[in-house]
C-alpha positions in Angstrom: -32.2 43.3 -11.0 -35.6 45.2 -11.3 -34.9 48.5 -13.7 -37.0 50.8 -11.2 -33.7 50.1 -8.5 -31.0 50.6 -11.2 -30.1 54.3 -10.5 -30.2 54.1 -6.7 -28.1 51.1 -6.8 -25.3 52.9 -9.2 -25.7 56.5 -7.1 -22.5 57.9 -6.9 -22.7 58.7 -3.4 -25.1 58.2 -0.1 -27.0 61.6 -0.8 -28.1 60.7 -4.1 -28.5 57.0 -3.4 -31.2 58.7 -0.4 -33.3 61.1 -2.7 -33.4 57.6 -5.2 -34.7 55.8 -2.7 -37.2 58.3 -1.6 -38.8 58.7 -5.5 -38.5 54.4 -5.3 -40.7 54.1 -1.8 -43.0 57.1 -3.2 -43.9 55.0 -6.2 -44.8 51.7 -4.1 -46.7 53.4 -1.1 -49.9 53.8 -2.6 -50.1 50.1 -3.2 -49.1 49.2 0.1 -51.7 51.5 1.7 -53.9 49.2 -0.1 -53.1 46.3 0.9 -52.6 47.5 4.7 -56.0 49.2 4.9 -57.7 46.5 6.2 -55.2 46.2 9.2 -56.5 47.0 12.4 -53.2 48.9 12.3 -52.8 50.3 9.2 -50.2 53.1 9.8 -48.1 50.2 12.3 -48.1 48.0 9.2 -47.6 50.8 6.3 -44.6 52.2 8.3 -43.2 48.4 9.5 -43.2 47.9 5.4 -41.7 50.7 4.0 -38.6 49.8 7.4 -38.5 46.3 5.6 -38.2 47.4 2.4 -35.9 50.5 3.3 -33.2 47.5 4.8 -33.3 45.5 1.6 -32.7 48.2 -0.2 -29.6 49.3 0.9 -29.0 45.7 1.1 -29.2 45.7 -2.7 -27.3 48.3 -3.2 -24.2 47.2 -0.7 -24.4 43.8 -2.3 -26.3 43.7 -5.3 -25.1 40.2 -6.7 -26.6 38.4 -3.4 -29.4 40.4 -3.2 -31.7 40.3 -6.4 -35.2 41.8 -6.7 -36.7 41.0 -10.2 -39.8 43.0 -9.5 -40.0 45.8 -6.8 -43.6 46.3 -7.1 -44.6 42.4 -6.0 -41.7 42.3 -3.8 -43.4 45.3 -2.1 -47.2 44.0 -1.8 -46.0 40.5 -0.9 -44.1 41.8 2.5 -47.0 44.3 3.0 -49.1 41.4 3.3 -47.1 39.2 4.9 -47.1 42.1 7.7 -50.6 42.9 7.8 -51.7 38.7 7.9 -49.0 38.3 10.8 -50.7 41.2 12.6 -53.6 39.9 12.2 -52.8 36.8 13.4 -50.7 37.8 16.4 -53.9 39.6 17.6 -56.1 36.1 17.7 -53.5 33.3 16.7 -55.7 30.3 18.1 -58.9 31.8 15.8 -56.6 32.7 12.6 -55.3 28.8 13.0 -59.2 27.4 13.4 -59.8 29.6 10.4 -56.7 28.1 8.7 -58.0 24.4 10.0 -61.8 25.2 8.3 -60.3 26.3 4.8 -57.7 23.2 4.6 -61.0 20.6 5.6 -63.7 22.8 3.3 -61.2 23.3 -0.3 -60.7 19.2 0.3 -62.1 17.7 -3.2 -63.7 15.1 -1.2 -65.6 17.3 1.0 -69.7 17.3 1.2 -68.7 21.5 2.1 -68.2 24.0 -0.7 -66.9 27.7 -0.2 -68.0 30.2 -2.7 -68.4 34.0 -3.0 -71.6 35.8 -2.8 -72.6 39.5 -4.7 -71.4 41.3 -2.3 -68.2 39.4 -2.5 -68.3 37.6 0.8 -67.3 33.9 1.0 -70.0 31.5 1.6 -70.1 28.0 2.4 -72.6 25.2 3.2 -73.2 21.9 1.2 -72.0 21.5 -2.7 -75.4 20.9 -3.6 -76.2 24.7 -2.3 -73.2 26.4 -4.1 -74.3 29.3 -5.7 -76.8 29.9 -3.2 -76.6 33.3 -1.0 -75.9 33.3 2.7 -78.9 33.4 4.9 -80.2 34.5 8.3 -82.3 32.2 10.6 -83.8 31.5 13.6 -81.5 28.2 14.0 -78.3 30.3 12.8 -79.1 32.5 15.8 -78.9 29.6 18.3 -75.8 28.6 17.2 -73.9 31.6 17.4 -75.5 32.6 20.4 -75.4 28.5 22.0 -73.7 27.8 25.3 -72.3 24.2 24.0 -72.3 22.7 27.2 -76.5 22.3 26.5 -75.8 20.2 23.2 -74.9 16.8 23.4 -72.1 16.3 20.8 -68.1 16.2 20.9 -67.1 19.6 18.8 -63.6 18.6 18.8 -63.8 16.7 15.7 -63.8 19.4 13.0 -65.9 17.7 9.6 -68.6 16.4 12.2 -69.1 19.7 14.1 -68.8 21.4 10.4 -71.8 18.8 9.3 -73.7 19.0 12.4 -73.8 22.8 11.8 -75.0 22.7 8.5 -77.7 19.7 9.1 -78.9 22.2 12.1 -79.4 25.4 10.1 -80.1 23.7 7.0 -79.0 26.5 4.5 -75.6 28.3 3.2 -73.8 31.1 6.3 -70.9 33.1 5.8 -67.4 31.6 6.1 -66.8 34.5 9.1 -70.0 32.9 11.1 -68.7 29.4 10.2 -65.6 30.0 12.1 -67.5 32.1 15.0 -70.0 29.1 15.7 -67.2 26.5 15.5 -65.0 28.6 17.8 -68.1 29.3 20.6 -68.8 25.3 20.3 -65.1 24.1 21.0 -65.0 27.2 23.7 -61.5 27.5 22.9 -59.9 29.9 25.2 -55.9 29.0 25.5 -53.5 26.5 24.7 -53.2 23.8 27.4 -50.8 20.6 26.9 -51.7 17.3 27.8 -50.5 13.8 26.6 -52.5 12.7 23.4 -52.4 9.4 24.1 -52.1 7.3 27.5 -50.5 4.1 25.4 -47.7 5.5 23.6 -46.8 9.1 25.7 -47.2 10.9 22.3 -46.7 14.6 23.3 -49.7 16.0 22.0 -51.5 19.7 22.4 -55.3 20.3 23.5 -57.6 23.6 22.9 -59.6 23.4 26.8 -61.0 26.5 28.2 -58.8 27.1 31.4 -55.9 29.2 33.0 -52.5 28.5 33.7 -50.0 29.6 36.4 -47.0 30.7 35.9 -44.9 27.9 37.4 -47.1 25.4 34.8 -46.2 28.1 32.0 -42.8 27.5 33.0 -43.1 23.8 33.3 -44.3 23.4 29.8 -41.6 26.0 28.5 -39.4 23.2 29.5 -41.7 20.2 28.2 -41.9 22.0 25.3 -38.5 22.7 25.2 -37.6 18.8 24.7 -39.6 18.0 22.4 -38.0 20.6 20.2 -34.7 19.3 20.7 -36.3 15.7 20.0 -37.7 17.4 16.5 -34.3 18.5 15.4 -33.0 15.0 15.7 -35.3 13.6 13.5 -34.7 12.6 10.0 -34.8 15.3 7.5 -38.0 13.7 5.6 -39.9 12.9 8.9 -39.4 16.6 10.6 -40.9 17.7 7.0 -44.0 15.7 7.5 -44.1 16.8 10.9 -43.9 19.8 10.4 -45.8 21.2 7.9 -48.6 19.4 8.8 -48.0 19.4 12.6 -51.5 17.4 13.6 -50.8 18.4 17.6 -52.9 21.9 19.1 -54.9 21.6 15.8 -52.0 22.6 13.8 -50.7 25.2 16.0 -46.6 25.1 15.2 -46.8 28.3 16.6 -46.9 26.8 20.2 -43.2 27.1 19.8 -42.8 30.7 19.2 -45.4 31.1 21.5 -43.4 29.8 24.1 -40.3 31.0 23.1 -38.5 27.7 22.2 -38.3 28.0 18.9 -38.9 31.2 16.1 -39.9 31.2 12.6 -36.3 31.3 11.1 -35.5 28.2 13.6 -37.9 26.5 12.1 -37.5 27.0 8.9 -33.6 26.8 9.3 -34.3 22.8 10.9 -36.5 21.8 7.7 -34.1 22.9 4.9 -35.8 23.3 2.0 -34.5 23.3 -0.9 -35.5 25.7 -3.7 -36.7 22.9 -5.5 -39.2 22.3 -2.7 -40.2 26.1 -2.5 -40.8 26.1 -6.0 -43.2 22.9 -6.0 -44.9 24.6 -2.9 -46.2 27.6 -5.0 -46.9 25.4 -7.5 -49.3 23.3 -5.6 -50.4 26.0 -3.5 -51.1 28.4 -6.6 -48.8 31.1 -4.8 -47.8 33.3 -7.9 -45.0 35.1 -8.0 -43.5 34.6 -5.0 -40.5 32.8 -6.5 -39.7 35.8 -7.7 -40.5 38.2 -5.6 -38.4 36.4 -3.0 -34.8 35.9 -2.8 -33.6 35.1 0.7 -35.0 31.6 2.3 -36.3 33.3 5.5 -38.2 35.1 3.3 -39.7 32.8 1.4 -40.1 30.5 4.8 -42.3 33.1 6.1 -44.7 33.2 3.2 -45.1 29.1 3.4 -45.5 29.5 7.6 -48.9 31.6 6.8 -50.0 28.7 4.3 -49.5 26.0 7.5 -50.9 23.3 7.9 -50.5 22.1 4.2 -52.6 19.3 2.8 -50.3 15.8 2.6 -51.2 15.8 -1.1 -48.9 19.1 -1.0 -46.3 17.7 1.3 -46.6 14.7 -0.8 -45.6 17.1 -4.3 -42.8 19.0 -2.4 -41.3 15.6 -1.3 -42.1 14.2 -4.9 -43.4 11.1 -3.3 -46.8 10.1 -2.5 -49.6 10.6 0.8 -49.6 7.6 2.0 -45.5 7.9 2.2 -46.1 11.2 3.5 -48.7 9.5 6.5 -46.0 6.8 7.3 -43.6 9.4 7.5 -45.2 11.5 10.4 -45.7 8.5 12.3 -42.8 7.5 12.2 -41.7 11.1 13.4 -44.7 11.3 16.2 -43.4 7.2 17.2 -39.8 8.4 17.4 -40.2 11.1 19.7 -42.8 9.7 22.3 -40.2 6.3 22.4 -37.2 9.0 23.5 -39.3 11.3 25.5 -40.6 8.2 27.4 -37.0 7.7 28.0 -36.1 10.7 29.5 -36.6 11.0 33.7 -39.2 13.8 33.4 -42.9 13.0 32.3 -45.6 15.2 30.6 -46.7 17.5 33.2 -50.2 17.0 34.8 -52.3 19.9 34.9 
């Protein structure tokens, strides 16, 4: 246990403990404020973090042997970062997941595209031979940012080819946020619509298209997703891990289950049944320093892992201590099993 918490935990009564609690929170408040300052609602995020810490500290006092925090400052920073990111994600979840997907592709060693920082600190991306150059502005860039995807004869649903199309078109590095904006615009992403992605297999899938849903359609799709989730829960454990940690439908939008009220983040984490060894290998692969020490509860650890989804197959392979092809095979088996069992049900995927 962090020595800074000792006086609070050993306080003789509630009044004395409350006084110590206020001292502890005053010490970490500047740190939390710095982390949440970039949020669109910094005061709310600060208060949410403090409320979370207050609850955890009282739990530590009540049962210190079951709730151990070794570094309270680090723990506080992890929680504050998580709350801030959750707010950003909730305000524009599709754009956030698109950004995650782009980072996932660019950071792949085999990708011809790289990412680096310019002098201002902004992240810049472009072909690897451009690395070190600052971002630039050009007429071609302006045209893409303001473009109508319908005016360009190109399929923008494949991310790697879309990225290369953009850099071939502009011919220079650009800020990562601008890349996200351009891809978002070219793909005309508006909201989630669910369709069968394979007429041959009936595999449940998700597309992002420009459309709107009626209340009846939303209810129908919630029922469909509930059936899909029921099948996911019956998957063998490693198939489930390979399937959910790199969810290939909805551009990795695992949150479809959360958004439609089918399964919460805690429930998704629970069904995966990850062990401490799994988390340790995940932290190592993802280079997340301190998470295994600062967080002691399963739900909190999975919340941090949730923010990294979708994971690369190489990362999942390391977590499961196997190879990448085995992970691909596990996920393929999971998809085929779900599709087969869904076909056996009377109701089919709704037509939109």
